[in-house]
C-alpha positions in Angstrom: 133.7 96.8 155.1 132.5 94.8 152.4 134.6 91.9 150.8 134.2 91.2 147.2 133.3 87.5 146.6 136.0 85.2 145.3 135.4 84.9 141.4 135.6 81.3 140.0 134.4 79.7 136.9 130.9 79.3 137.8 130.3 83.1 138.5 128.1 84.6 136.3 129.2 87.7 134.4 126.8 90.7 134.1 125.7 91.6 130.5 126.9 95.1 129.4 123.4 96.6 129.7 123.9 96.2 133.4 127.0 98.0 133.7 125.8 101.3 131.7 124.3 103.9 134.0 121.3 105.3 132.1 121.3 109.2 131.5 118.8 111.0 133.8 116.9 113.4 131.5 117.3 117.0 132.1 114.5 119.2 133.7 112.2 120.8 131.2 113.3 124.0 129.8 110.0 126.0 130.2 106.9 125.1 131.9 104.7 124.5 129.1 102.5 121.5 128.7 104.5 120.1 125.8 108.0 120.5 127.5 106.4 118.9 130.7 104.6 115.9 129.2 108.0 115.3 127.0 109.7 115.2 130.2 107.3 113.0 132.0 107.9 110.5 129.0 111.8 110.5 129.1 111.7 110.5 132.9 109.3 107.5 132.7 111.7 105.7 130.3 114.6 106.5 132.5 113.1 104.9 135.7 111.9 101.9 133.8 115.6 101.1 132.8 116.7 101.6 136.2 114.2 99.2 137.6 115.0 96.8 134.9 118.5 96.9 135.7 117.8 96.3 139.4 115.6 93.4 138.6 118.4 91.8 136.4 121.1 92.4 139.2 118.8 90.6 141.6 118.2 87.7 139.3 121.8 87.4 138.4 122.7 87.1 142.2 120.1 84.7 142.9 117.7 87.1 145.1 114.2 87.1 145.3 112.4 89.3 142.5 108.7 89.9 143.6 
C-alpha cells in the first residue's frame, strides 16, 4: 500500500502541464505513405511530450535524471 507523503509549505506543486495527459494520436486511416508519415510525426510528438513529463516529474521529486 502506498501512503501519500504529508504536504507542507516546502512541498513543490507540479505545473499544470504535468497534470495533463497528452492525447495519443489515432492510427493512420489508410496505409498510404502520406498517412503513415503523418502518423509517425504525430506519434513522435506524443512520445516526446510523455518523455518530457516524466523528466519533469523526476526533477520535481529530486530523482536522478540521466
